Every structure is written in structure tokens, then in C-alpha cells.
N, C-alpha and C positions, 0 to 999 in steps of 0.2 A: 896612551891611556884611552883614547877614543877607539882605537882598534880593538882593544880587549872588550869594551862594552858592546861594539858592533858584533863581534864574534859570539858573545854570550847571548845577545838578543836573537841573533840568527839561529843559534842552536835551539833555543827555547821555541822560536816560531816554527822551525822545521819539525821539531818533535811534536808540537801541538797539531800541525797539519797532518803528519803521518797518522797520528792517533785518530783524527777525524776521518781520514780516508779509510782506515781499517774499520772503524766503527760503522760508517754509512755504507760501505761496499757490500755489506750483507743484507741490504734492503731488498725485498722481493721474495715471492713465494716459489719461483722456479729458478733453475740455474741460469737461464737466459736473462731473466729479469735482474738477478744479482749481478751478472756479468756487465749488463748494460748500465745499471745504476752505479756500479763500481767504476766503470770507465768514465762516466760523466763526472762523478765526484772527483775522481783521481785527476782528470784533465784540468778541472777547475782549480783544485788545490795545487797541482803542479805549476800551472801558470801563475797562480798568486804567489807561490813560494819563489818562483824565479823572478817575478817582478819585485818582490820585497828584498831579494838579496842581489839584484843587479844582473841576474843571469838572463838567458834567452827564454822569453816567454813561450815561444813555439816549442822549443826543446823541452821545457818543463812540462808543457801540456802533453806532449807525446809520451814522455817517460811516466808522468803521473797517470795518464790514461791506461797505459800498459800495466802498471802496478795495480791500479784500481780494478781493472778488468780481471786480472789474474786472482786477486784477492776475492773478488766477488764470485768468481767461478769455483774457487776452492772452499767457499763456505757452504754450510748447510742451512736450511731454513731455520733449524732449531738453534744454530750457533748465535745468531743475533736477532732479537725480537724487539721491535720498537712499539709494539702494541701496548 
């Protein structure tokens, strides 16, 4: 019973973290700024997700940073505007 609750909590947490990474990786007016902000946010989110789920924090940060950087580089200034 506790295993099911843990899996559900883990899925919800990871989903929220992915949404946050995608949303914030578009910050910046140039491709370089969006790539850098995406990498930073992704690394932090990846490390947090790994820590919350009992995984490797370093591996989570590396994977998250890569995903965030790629997402930031792929977005356009008009895709996400937090102004």
C-alpha cells in the first residue's frame, strides 16, 4: 500500500518538475540566454527530483541540465514571455 502512494507522489512530483523546467527554460531574449537559463533551471530541477526520489543527485543534475539547455535553445523569445 505504501509503495503505491510513493509511486503516485513520485509521478506527480516529476510531472510538476518537468513542467517547471519547460516553462522557465524559455527565459531570456537571446538563444544563448535561454540555453543558459534552461540549463541552470534544468540542473536544479533534475537534482531536486533525484533527491526526492532517492536517485543520484549528480546524475539528475546532469540529465536535467542537458534537457533544460536543449529546451531553452529550441524555444523562441516569443514562445514564453514572463513579462
